[in-house]
Each structure stands twice: as C-alpha cells, then as structure tokens.
C-alpha positions as CSV (number, residue, x, y, z in Angstrom):
1,M,-63.4,185.2,-52.7
2,K,-63.4,182.5,-55.3
3,P,-66.2,182.6,-57.8
4,T,-68.7,179.8,-57.5
5,A,-71.0,177.9,-59.9
6,P,-73.7,180.1,-61.6
7,S,-77.0,179.9,-59.8
8,S,-79.4,179.4,-62.8
9,S,-80.5,175.9,-63.7
10,A,-79.2,173.9,-66.7
11,T,-81.3,174.1,-69.8
12,F,-81.4,170.4,-70.7
13,P,-80.9,167.1,-68.9
14,G,-77.2,166.3,-68.7
15,Q,-75.9,169.8,-68.5
16,A,-76.0,170.4,-64.8
17,S,-72.6,168.9,-64.2
18,L,-71.1,170.9,-67.0
19,R,-71.2,174.3,-65.3
20,P,-68.0,175.6,-63.8
21,D,-67.3,175.6,-60.1
22,C,-64.1,177.6,-59.7
23,S,-64.0,176.8,-55.9
24,Q,-63.2,173.2,-56.7
25,C,-60.6,173.9,-59.4
26,F,-56.9,174.5,-59.2
27,A,-57.1,177.6,-61.4
28,L,-56.4,175.5,-64.5
29,C,-57.7,178.1,-66.9
30,C,-55.2,180.6,-65.3
31,T,-52.3,178.2,-65.8
32,A,-52.8,175.6,-68.6
33,F,-53.5,178.1,-71.4
34,G,-51.3,180.9,-72.7
35,F,-52.5,184.2,-74.1
36,T,-51.2,187.1,-76.1
37,R,-51.4,190.8,-75.2
38,S,-54.5,192.0,-77.1
39,A,-57.9,193.6,-76.6
40,D,-58.8,190.6,-74.5
41,F,-55.6,190.3,-72.4
42,A,-53.4,193.0,-71.0
43,I,-50.2,190.9,-71.0
44,D,-48.5,188.0,-72.6
45,K,-48.5,184.7,-70.7
46,P,-47.0,181.5,-72.0
47,P,-49.0,178.2,-71.5
48,A,-48.4,176.0,-68.5
49,T,-47.4,179.0,-66.3
50,P,-49.5,180.7,-63.6
51,C,-51.0,184.1,-64.3
52,P,-49.3,186.8,-62.3
53,N,-52.7,187.7,-60.9
54,L,-53.1,184.2,-59.4
55,A,-53.2,184.1,-55.6
56,G,-51.9,181.3,-53.4
57,D,-55.4,179.8,-52.8
58,F,-56.0,179.6,-56.6
59,S,-58.3,182.7,-56.6
60,C,-57.8,185.7,-58.8
61,T,-56.5,188.8,-57.1
62,I,-58.3,191.1,-59.6
63,H,-61.4,189.0,-60.1
64,N,-63.8,192.0,-59.6
65,R,-61.7,194.2,-61.8
66,L,-60.8,192.0,-64.7
67,R,-62.5,194.0,-67.4
68,P,-61.2,197.5,-66.4
69,R,-57.7,195.9,-66.0
70,G,-57.8,194.6,-69.6
71,F,-58.6,190.9,-69.0
72,T,-61.9,190.7,-70.7
73,G,-60.9,187.3,-72.1
74,C,-60.8,185.8,-68.6
75,T,-64.4,186.9,-68.0
76,V,-65.6,185.2,-71.1
77,F,-63.9,181.8,-70.7
78,D,-66.1,178.8,-69.8
79,C,-64.6,175.4,-69.0
80,F,-67.9,173.7,-68.9
81,G,-67.0,172.1,-65.6
82,A,-63.8,170.5,-66.8
83,G,-61.7,172.4,-64.2
84,Q,-63.3,170.7,-61.2
85,A,-63.5,167.4,-62.9
86,V,-59.8,167.3,-63.6
87,S,-58.8,168.8,-60.2
88,Q,-61.1,166.6,-58.0
89,R,-61.8,163.4,-60.0
90,L,-58.7,162.8,-62.2
91,F,-56.2,164.1,-59.7
92,D,-57.9,163.3,-56.4
93,G,-57.9,166.9,-55.1
94,V,-54.0,167.1,-55.2
95,S,-53.0,170.3,-56.9
96,W,-50.1,171.0,-59.3
97,R,-48.5,173.1,-56.6
98,E,-48.6,170.2,-54.1
99,D,-47.3,167.8,-56.8
100,P,-45.4,169.8,-59.5
101,E,-44.7,166.6,-61.5
102,S,-48.4,166.2,-62.1
103,A,-48.7,169.6,-63.9
104,P,-48.0,168.5,-67.5
105,D,-50.7,165.7,-67.4
106,M,-53.1,167.9,-65.4
107,F,-52.9,170.7,-67.9
108,A,-53.1,168.4,-70.9
109,A,-56.1,166.6,-69.4
110,F,-57.8,170.0,-68.8
111,K,-57.4,171.0,-72.5
112,V,-58.9,167.7,-73.7
113,L,-61.7,167.5,-71.1
114,R,-62.9,171.1,-71.7
115,Q,-63.5,170.2,-75.3
116,L,-65.3,167.0,-74.4
117,H,-67.5,168.8,-71.9
118,E,-68.4,171.4,-74.5
119,M,-69.4,168.7,-76.9
120,L,-71.6,167.1,-74.2
121,W,-73.2,170.5,-73.5
122,L,-74.1,171.0,-77.2
123,L,-75.2,167.4,-77.7
124,A,-77.5,167.6,-74.7
125,E,-79.3,170.6,-76.4
126,A,-79.3,168.8,-79.8
127,G,-80.8,165.7,-78.4
128,A,-83.6,167.6,-76.7
129,K,-84.4,169.7,-79.8
130,A,-84.1,167.2,-82.6
131,Y,-87.4,166.6,-84.4
132,S,-86.7,163.2,-85.9
133,P,-86.7,160.3,-83.5
134,D,-83.9,158.7,-85.6
135,T,-81.8,161.9,-85.4
136,A,-82.4,162.2,-81.6
137,D,-81.4,158.6,-81.1
138,G,-78.2,159.2,-83.1
139,V,-77.4,162.3,-81.1
140,R,-78.0,160.5,-77.8
141,H,-75.8,157.6,-78.8
142,L,-73.0,159.9,-79.7
143,H,-73.5,161.8,-76.4
144,A,-73.1,158.5,-74.5
145,K,-69.8,157.7,-76.4
146,V,-68.4,161.1,-75.6
147,R,-69.5,160.9,-72.0
148,E,-67.9,157.5,-71.6
149,I,-64.5,159.0,-72.6
150,A,-65.0,162.1,-70.5
151,E,-65.8,160.1,-67.5
152,G,-62.9,157.7,-68.0
153,D,-59.6,157.7,-66.2
154,L,-56.7,160.0,-67.0
155,K,-55.3,157.6,-69.6
156,A,-58.6,157.5,-71.4
157,V,-59.0,161.2,-71.4
158,L,-55.5,161.9,-72.7
159,A,-55.9,159.2,-75.4
160,A,-59.2,160.8,-76.7
161,D,-59.2,161.5,-80.5
162,V,-60.7,165.0,-80.1
163,E,-60.4,165.8,-83.8
164,L,-62.4,162.7,-84.8
165,L,-65.0,163.5,-82.1
166,H,-65.3,167.1,-83.2
167,G,-66.1,165.9,-86.7
168,K,-68.8,163.5,-85.6
169,V,-70.3,166.0,-83.2
170,G,-70.3,168.8,-85.8
171,A,-72.1,166.6,-88.2
172,A,-74.7,165.7,-85.7
173,L,-75.3,169.3,-84.6
174,Q,-75.7,170.3,-88.3
175,E,-78.3,167.6,-88.9
176,V,-80.3,168.8,-86.0
177,S,-79.9,172.4,-87.0
178,E,-81.1,171.7,-90.6
179,E,-84.2,169.9,-89.2
180,I,-85.1,172.8,-87.0
181,R,-84.3,175.6,-89.5
182,A,-86.3,173.8,-92.3
183,G,-89.5,175.2,-90.7
184,F,-88.4,178.8,-91.3
185,F,-88.0,180.9,-94.4
186,G,-84.3,181.7,-94.3
187,N,-83.8,182.8,-97.9
188,G,-85.3,186.3,-97.9
189,P,-83.4,189.2,-99.6
190,H,-82.1,190.5,-96.3
191,L,-80.7,187.1,-95.4
192,A,-78.7,186.7,-98.6
193,R,-75.4,187.6,-97.0
194,L,-76.1,185.5,-93.9
195,A,-74.2,182.2,-94.2
196,P,-71.9,180.0,-92.2
197,G,-68.6,181.7,-91.7
198,A,-69.9,185.0,-93.1
199,D,-67.9,188.2,-92.2
200,L,-70.6,190.4,-90.6
201,A,-68.3,192.4,-88.3
202,G,-70.1,195.7,-87.6
203,A,-73.1,194.7,-89.7
204,N,-76.4,196.6,-89.1
205,L,-78.9,193.8,-88.4
206,R,-81.0,195.9,-86.1
207,G,-84.6,194.7,-85.8
208,Q,-84.1,192.0,-88.4
209,Q,-86.1,188.7,-88.4
210,L,-83.2,186.3,-88.6
211,C,-85.3,183.2,-87.8
212,G,-83.8,180.1,-89.3
213,A,-80.6,181.7,-90.5
214,D,-77.4,179.7,-90.4
215,L,-74.7,181.8,-88.8
216,R,-72.4,179.0,-87.5
217,G,-68.9,180.2,-87.4
218,A,-69.9,183.7,-88.6
219,C,-67.9,186.8,-87.5
220,L,-70.4,189.2,-85.8
221,I,-67.9,191.3,-83.9
222,G,-69.5,194.6,-83.1
223,A,-72.6,193.8,-85.1
224,D,-75.8,195.6,-84.2
225,L,-78.5,193.1,-83.5
226,R,-80.7,195.2,-81.2
227,G,-84.3,194.1,-81.3
228,A,-83.5,191.2,-83.7
229,D,-85.4,187.9,-83.6
230,L,-82.9,185.0,-83.6
231,T,-85.4,182.2,-83.1
232,A,-83.8,179.0,-84.6
233,T,-80.7,180.9,-85.7
234,D,-77.7,178.6,-85.6
235,L,-75.0,180.4,-83.7
236,L,-72.6,177.5,-83.2
237,G,-69.1,179.0,-82.9
238,A,-70.2,182.5,-84.0
239,D,-67.9,185.3,-82.7
240,L,-70.2,187.6,-80.8
241,R,-67.6,189.8,-79.2
242,D,-69.1,193.3,-78.6
243,A,-72.2,192.5,-80.6
244,R,-75.2,194.4,-79.4
245,F,-78.3,192.4,-78.4
246,D,-80.3,195.0,-76.5
247,G,-84.0,194.0,-76.8
248,A,-83.1,191.0,-79.0
249,D,-84.8,187.6,-78.6
250,L,-82.3,184.8,-78.2
251,T,-84.5,182.4,-76.4
252,G,-84.8,180.0,-79.4
253,A,-81.2,180.5,-80.8
254,L,-79.4,177.2,-81.5
255,F,-76.2,176.2,-79.8
256,L,-75.6,179.5,-78.0
257,T,-73.1,179.2,-75.1
258,Q,-72.5,181.3,-72.0
259,A,-69.1,182.4,-73.3
260,Q,-70.7,183.9,-76.4
261,V,-73.3,185.7,-74.4
262,T,-70.7,187.1,-72.0
263,A,-68.6,188.3,-74.9
264,A,-71.5,190.4,-76.2
265,H,-73.5,193.4,-74.9
266,G,-77.1,193.4,-73.9
267,S,-79.7,194.8,-71.6
268,S,-82.5,193.8,-69.2
269,S,-84.7,193.6,-72.3
270,T,-82.5,191.0,-74.0
271,R,-84.3,187.6,-73.9
272,L,-81.8,184.7,-73.2
273,P,-82.3,181.0,-73.3
274,A,-83.0,179.3,-70.0
275,G,-79.8,178.2,-68.3
276,L,-77.7,181.1,-69.6
277,D,-76.9,183.9,-67.2
278,R,-77.2,187.6,-67.8
279,P,-73.6,188.8,-67.6
280,G,-72.6,191.1,-64.8
281,H,-71.3,193.8,-67.1
282,W,-74.8,194.2,-68.6
283,T,-75.6,196.9,-66.0
284,P,-77.7,199.9,-66.8
285,A,-74.8,202.4,-66.3
286,S,-72.3,200.5,-68.5
287,L,-75.0,199.8,-71.1
288,A,-75.9,203.5,-71.3
289,A,-72.2,204.5,-71.7
290,F,-71.6,201.8,-74.3
291,A,-74.7,202.8,-76.3
292,R,-73.6,206.4,-76.3
293,S,-70.1,205.5,-77.5
294,M,-71.5,203.3,-80.3
295,E,-74.4,205.4,-81.6
296,A,-73.9,206.6,-85.2
297,P,-73.4,210.3,-85.6
C-alpha cells in the first residue's frame, strides 16, 4: 500500500497543504534525487533514475522494512507536499512513465518546489510566532511572495531564484527567532558552547535547560538531550540524526520539522509541537534496545 498524508493537523494556518500525500505523487523523491551508499542508504543511486525498490504503481516494495534494509534516509525525507503539487497540478496527473520526455522538467520542478514549500512551512510558523506587528507583517508579505511563485505555472517555478529567496527567508526567520529568544537567559555557563553551527555531536546535554539557545545549523548527531527543555530553542537546520529526546520538551522549539524529528530518537514521554507526528520507530521495544546500546558503561 502507498503511504498517505499524516493524520495530525497542521500547526499554523497555511501549513495544511504542505503535508505530503504520497498517494498523489509519482514517487518523485524516489527518482529525482540521487543518493550515495552510507549509513542512510544501502546503495548508490544516481539522480533522475528510479530506485530499484520502486514498484510499477509508484509505491515502495520495501516501505515497511526501509530501516532494517538500510534506507533510513527514505523514512526521514519530507517533501512538504511538493510531490503531489508537481504530479497533479503542474503535470496534470500525467506521470514521467506515461510521458518520458516530461521527466527532466518534472524532476527539476520537484527540486525547486520542495524548497519553496519548506520556506512556506517555516514562514507560516514565523508569522504566527512573531512578537512585533511589523516583523509579523514583513514575514507574511514574504510568505505571500513565495506562495505566488510556488503556486505559479511550470515556467514560474523553474525560473524561481531559490538562492535569493533562501537569503530573504533566512533573515526573516532569524529576526523572529531573536525576538522570541530575547525573553530568555541564553548566556549561562552551560550554554557557552551552544551557538549556531556548533559541533555538538555526541554531547551530553541531558536534563539541560536550553531555553532560548540558538542552535540553528548545529550538529547534534547522537547528542543526549533526554529530559532537556528546548522551549524557544532555535533548531532551524540542526542535524538531529540519532539524537536522544526521551522525556524532552520540544513543544516550544523554533523551526523544528518532521524530518528532524523522524531522524532522532524519542519516547512516549517526548513532548512534540502540535502538527508533528511521533515517528513509527519510536516504539517501546526499539527504544529499549536503543537505550541499552547507548548507555555509558
């Protein structure tokens, strides 16, 4: 069976249409992008080629066994609804298999639209959380500009200056982040090493009060954040692969995405923001095994 859109509701207005619905997509994430054999992927696959695990109906033949088969990266990926938008709106429901000549433009449009949709997701959160009316108005104006491009025709999408938009969106998100984090004391001794882009791989941050910390772009691979409070912690673009969030409070974290949550480990006691789903691999059995394997001697 093909996976469907997650059941939980969107967090902020404007995000509902940015959730993936694989049943309406021509498996663009399994074709447009390439990947290299690594801890996230079991094989090499060049871009613009179908994954060997792709079925004729665009479903994945190992969908329920991706993690044990070495395809953790597939379980983490989130297209923010770009897949169905490209497949159904930009290409009128005609797949790259039915019209092979459409494949280059279809894959190119998917790569662009996914980025635009991610910007829209983050801007929706920023607009709702901004303290200053002027800042909120600026964010909403930028959101409208990005949405106009994202909802345009194929030519408009392919012509989008993604790099320029990334810069503008990044600046807007940072302004909102600074407004929110200003209300927290983020300069304590234990936060001295917490900074944008910090290398915190494997760091022991268990039980820490990280409220107001700026961890955008930080490497938190394998970090221990069990029981930590991440209220108003900026996690934009932070690498959370295999980070441990058992019992942590992420409800007020800034710019946390489903992909980041799915890449991490947590438990039933992990508090997530509304609109983000608890990953299926966060099961009691797997959590217990993972905890035993990671406990310090």
